[in-house]
N, C-alpha and C positions, 0 to 999 in steps of 0.2 A: 504494500500500500504506500502511496505517496503521502507524506506528512509535512505540511507547511510549518516552519518554525521561524519565529521572529521575536525580537525583544527590543526594549529601550535600553538606555545606559544602565539603569538599575538592574536589569536582568542579564546584561552582557557577561558578567563574570561566570554565569552558570550555563550560558548557551552552548559552549563546546561540549560540555558533559551531557547535555540534553541531546545534542546531535549524535553523540556516541551511543547513548541509550537507544535512540531510534534505530540505529544500525544494528545494535546488539539484539533488538527485538525482531530483526529480520525485515525491516522496512527501509524505504528510501526517504531521507530527509531532504526537503527543499528549503535551503537557507535563504530567508528573505531579509536578513539584517537584524539589527544594525551590525556594522562591521568594525566598531571601535567603541571606546569608552566615552566619547564626547556626548554631551547632553543632546537628547532628541526627544520627541514627543511620542509617547506610547500609542495614541490613537492612529498615527501614521503607519505604524508597524502592525497593529491589530488589523487595520484595514487590508493590508497586504495578505495576511493569512485568510481573512474572511473572503476576499475576492478570489483567492486561489481555490477555496472550497466551493464557492458559488459557481465558478467557471468549470469545475471538474478537474482542475490541475492537481488537486489534493483531495483526499477523502476525509482527513482529519487535520487538526492544527494544534500547535502548542505555542502559547505566548507567555513571555516572561517579562515581569516588571519588578519593582521593588517589593510590593506586597502581593501582587496578583489581582488585587481588587480593581484598580483602574482598568487594567486590560480586560477583565471580565465584564465590567460595565460597558465599555466601548464595544466589545465583541457582541454582546447581546442586543445591541441596537441594529445589527445587520440581519436582514431576512435570511432565514435558513441556518443561522449560526446559533448554536446552543452551547454556551460556555459556562464553565464552573471553576471556581478557585478550589484546588484540592491540595491539601498539605498532608494527606494520609492516603494509604493505598485503598482503604475501604471506599472512601468517597470517589476515588478515581475509577474504580471498576463499577460501583453502583451507579454513578452518574451516566455511564454508557449503558449498562444493563437495563436500568429502570427508566432513565430519562432521555435516552438517545443523544447524550452529550457528544458533540463532535469537536469541541475545542477545550483543551486543558489549559488552565491559567495557573502559573506558579509564581510565587514570591521569592525571588532570589535572596532577599534580605531576611527571609523567614525560615527557610529550610536549607539544609546542607546538601552537598553533592550526592552522597550515597542515597539519601532519602529521595532526592529528586529523580535519580536514575530508576529507583524502584517504582516510584509513582508513574513515571513515563512508560515503563514496560508494562505495568499493570493496566494503565489506560489503553495502551495499544493492543493488548491481548484480550480485552473485554469486547463483547458484542451485545447489541440490543436484543433483549429477550422477548419483546412484544409480539413476535410472530410465533413463539413456541406455544404448544398446547399447555393450557393451564396458566399462561402468563399474559393473557389478553388484556388484563387490567392496565398493564404498562402501555400498550398501544392505545387504549382508550384515553389514558391520561395525557399522553404525548399529543394525540389528536386535539385535545382540548387546549393545550398550550399553543399548537399551531393555529388554532382558530383565534386565540387571543392576538396572535401576531398578524392576523389578517390574511394568511395564506389560504388559497383555495384548496380544500381537502375533501 
């Protein structure tokens, strides 16, 4: 799977480790920047990830900023982007399995390298369960979220 990855200056110190984790999980990272520690605005890089998913260039995305919160807020403004801040593995897999999350947001000033790598791998190995027998409630709930967004479903 193609995975779009981007960060602002706050997330930059963690980005190379995230790219490595994407590769370790058997996927192809699409590095959308930033490419240095200079101050940049996180919405610009979140948009790059969102557009990659919307256009089909990537199936999932990962965005990093200082806390993960700003990136999550910005990402969730884009149609078809379902982002969550995850600083633990449980949230990373459940966000995909139950909520069809397609963008993982990480706070590079909140978590360390090893935890970040575990979270990324967990996120990428998870799949939405809404189509599985007995799990229809997840599809029903995600449909309601998409209706809130105004998507035709």
